[in-house]
N, C-alpha and C positions, 0 to 999 in steps of 0.2 A: 146402156146395154139393153138389148131387146131380149125379152124372156118369152119362152113358149112352154106351155104345159102339155103333157101328154094326154090328159083326160079332160080337156076343155074347162079347166078351172080359170075362167077368164075374169071373174069378178074379184080376184084376190087383191087386197091392198093392205098395207101395214108394214111392220118391221119384222125381220127374221134374219138371224145369223149375220148381223152387221150390215144388212142391206135394207133399203126402203123400196117397197114395191108400190107401183102406181098403175091403175087401170085407166086408160084413156078411152072413154065410150065413143067419141067421135071417130077415132082411128081404129078402134077395136083391138088395141094392143096393150100389153102389159110391159111397163118399163121398170128397171131396177137400177138403183144407184147406191153408192156407199153412203152410210149415215155419217156425214161429216158436217161440221159447222164452218161456213166460209170465213177465212181470215180477212180482216179489213186491210185493204191495200190502197195505194193512191189511185189506182184505176177504179176501184169500187167507189171511192169517195167522189171521183170526177163524174162517173156515170150517175151516181146518186144525186149529185147536185144538179146535173142537167135534167134528169127526170123530174126532180122536185120543181124546178123552174118551169118546165114545159107543162106540167099539170097545174101549176099556179095560173096559167093563162085562162083556165076555166072556159072551155068552148061552150057555145050555146047548146041547148037541148036539140035544136034542129040539126046542128052540125054533127052532134053525136049520133043522131038518128041516121043521117046520111052516111056516116062512117060505118055504122052497123049494117045498113043495107048494102053498101058497097062491099063490105067484108064477106058477105055470103057469096057474092059473085066472084070476088077475088079468090076465095078458097076453092071455088069450083073450077078454076083454071087448071089445066093439065100440069103446068110447071109448079103450081103451089099445092098440089094434092098431097104430096108426101109430108110437107111441113106447113100445115094450116096455121093461121093466126087465130088466137082464141077470143079476143075482144077488140072493141073499137080503140081501146087504149094502146094495144100493141100496134095497130095500124097507124094511129096518130103518131106514135114515137117513130115508127118506120118512115113515115112521111117527113117528119121534121129532120131526122138524120139524113135522109136522101137529099133534102133541100140544102142542108148545111154542107153536104159533100159536093153538091153541084155549085154552090157559091161559098167559097172559103171565107168570105168576109162576114158571114153570119156566125155570131157567137151564141150557141144555144144556152150557155149559162146565164146570159144577160138579156136574151130576147124578150120583148114585151109585146103586148097587143098593139100598142100605139106604133111601135117600130114596124110591125107587120103591115099595118094599114098605111103608114106613111110611105113605105117602100113598095107597096103593092106586091107583096110576096105571093107566090103561087099556093101557099098553104091556106089562103083565105077560104077557099072552098075545095071540095073534092074534085069538082069539074075542072077548076084551074090547075090543080095538081096533076091530073091526068093529062091535060093539054100541054103542061110543061114537061111531061115525061118523068115525073117523080113517082107516079103509080102506073101500073099497067092498065091498058084500056080494056074495059069490060062492056058488055052489052048495055046500052041505054045509060051510060055514065053522065050524059048531059043533064039529067034531071036532078043530080046531086049538086045543087048550086047554093045551098044555104051557107051563109057566111059565118065565120068564126065568132 
């Protein structure tokens, strides 16, 4: 739920009347949601195990830096302006899910770094991911060629 205040109270965050308010400085918006604790479901467990496995790949510092630099240009694209990604981790997960969607034979729960290099998957570098169509093309994407 998007919240607007009449008198420019834009920095309000916290809990009030069963809602949690959050101010997003990048977007300049205040959001509100109900204060509920999520229930553990099979879908939550599946997504959690995939995320845990993907972060266990431990990308190199250069790869993370390339993702961070690409992220700034990605967020400046017109189609991504309304819903920007917050960090390189979000972009990395988006990339991996797009790769799994493009190739159904990839299991994100069990993927490993050796599997990625043995099969020469496009997630090895940001440049290869853009060329494979997993990420949108941004200006000067060719320089993001650090490997995972």
